[in-house]
C-alpha atoms as one frame of an Amber mdcrd trajectory, in Angstrom:
protein
   0.284  -0.163   0.249   0.990   3.549  -0.550   2.092   5.677   2.041   3.217
   9.359   1.530   5.907  10.858   4.137   7.453  13.745   4.381   9.715  14.444
   8.040  11.152  18.643   8.159  11.512  20.622  10.880   9.523  23.994  11.950
  11.632  26.460  13.803   8.310  26.921  15.807   7.282  25.232  19.684   5.724
  22.071  19.221   2.258  24.213  21.037   2.494  26.542  17.900   2.614  23.385
  15.033   0.012  21.492  17.344  -2.273  24.787  17.608  -2.326  24.898  13.931
  -3.359  21.066  12.522  -5.257  20.733  15.307  -7.449  23.543  15.199 -10.235
  25.142  12.301  -8.641  28.495  12.501  -4.742  26.967  12.517  -6.134  24.594
   9.755  -7.486  27.853   7.238  -4.789  29.347   7.594  -1.743  26.481   6.037
  -4.506  24.194   4.099  -7.661  26.193   3.306 -10.073  28.607   4.296 -12.875
  26.864   3.760 -12.193  24.414   6.795 -14.771  23.550   9.336 -15.861  21.302
  11.688 -15.215  20.037  15.204 -11.555  19.509  15.316 -11.845  17.433  19.057
 -11.332  13.355  18.562 -14.286  12.012  17.427 -15.349  15.131  15.198 -15.303
  15.155  11.927 -13.769  18.209   9.570 -14.469  19.476   6.165 -11.914  20.927
   3.807 -13.612  22.654   1.279 -11.860  23.639  -2.534 -14.439  26.134  -4.154
 -18.435  24.934  -5.454 -18.830  21.290  -4.333 -15.354  20.088  -3.524 -14.615
  19.067  -0.559 -12.464  16.156   1.611 -14.322  15.268   4.932 -11.901  13.766
   7.738 -12.751  11.945  10.682 -10.354  12.791  13.937  -9.188   9.636  15.144
  -6.930  10.697  17.444  -5.211  14.123  19.217  -2.574  14.492  21.912  -1.942
  17.963  23.021   1.594  19.103  21.957   2.273  15.682  20.309  -0.124  14.143
  17.186  -2.739  14.320  14.862  -4.806  11.774  13.029  -7.551  11.801  10.690
  -9.632   8.815   8.889 -11.308  10.218   5.345 -14.364   9.620   5.326 -16.012
  11.660   2.148 -14.301  12.898  -0.894 -15.816  14.944  -3.663 -13.147  14.824
  -5.516 -12.734  12.082  -8.474  -9.450  11.626  -8.465  -9.924  10.722  -4.523
 -11.710   7.656  -4.963  -8.765   5.930  -3.415  -8.834   8.173  -0.455 -11.563
   6.821   1.211 -10.578   5.110   4.379  -6.944   6.206   3.974  -5.649   8.112
   7.040  -3.571  10.944   7.897  -0.990  11.030  11.175   1.443  14.193  12.356
   4.074  13.728  14.983   5.452  16.076  16.190   8.449  16.120  18.321  10.620
  19.070  20.008  13.835  19.172  20.381  15.779  21.107  23.554  16.302  24.185
  21.252  12.268  24.562  20.964  12.026  23.909  16.722  10.338  21.083  16.146
  10.234  18.257  14.099   6.981  17.329  12.307   6.358  13.620  10.688   3.204
  13.603   8.366   1.983  10.664   6.902  -0.890   9.621   4.482  -1.242   6.157
   4.328  -3.232   2.974   3.862  -4.357   3.939  -0.194  -6.627   1.187  -1.638
  -4.447   1.250  -4.382  -1.536   3.017  -5.694  -1.723   5.020  -9.041  -1.012
   7.726 -11.102  -2.707  10.416  -9.057  -0.639  10.014  -5.584   1.977  11.953
  -7.363  -0.056  14.627  -7.774  -0.984  14.163  -4.011   2.439  14.151  -2.655
   3.523  17.249  -4.256   0.443  18.976  -3.225   0.931  17.405   0.328   4.626
  18.981  -0.003   3.686  22.271  -0.733   0.996  22.200   1.942   3.836  21.473
   4.350   5.652  24.098   3.118   2.861  26.190   4.174   2.230  24.825   7.176
   6.240  25.823   8.243   5.397  28.841   6.895   2.351  29.803   8.940   4.464
  28.635  12.652   7.600  30.331  11.907   6.480  33.687   9.953   2.748  34.000
  11.171   1.526  33.912   7.432   0.564  30.546   5.673  -0.705  30.153   1.797
  -3.440  28.314   1.602  -4.955  29.611  -1.356  -2.814  27.890  -3.355  -4.138
  24.728  -3.103  -7.898  25.560  -4.776  -8.081  23.208  -7.816
């Protein structure tokens, strides 16, 4: 099964990074401004990308300043059919220098196909936007709209 992963350092404390990946306001500022829902474990978050295009994710895990997990339960993107049932995780570890290492994974895809390369690239752009938000206070969420 396919697994996309990105490991990188953010020059910000884990508390700041966790806020960016575990709150609706944080998510709006680095991924898509059309984000709504309940970011608590057991809740669902809707990530919108324009008219009638969205991914719905169930929050499966959340440990303060350490990790966040989602499972994709619905997608209106025709290309993202194989995302259904896949999982996304963020694992954070803060060093003595107060910088945070982020281990991001999108895994448990039902199959591999050409669109996986597009997704890998888009996730890399999203991780750069997350890094920018945490380090400078301004992410770049609009670039992810189709």
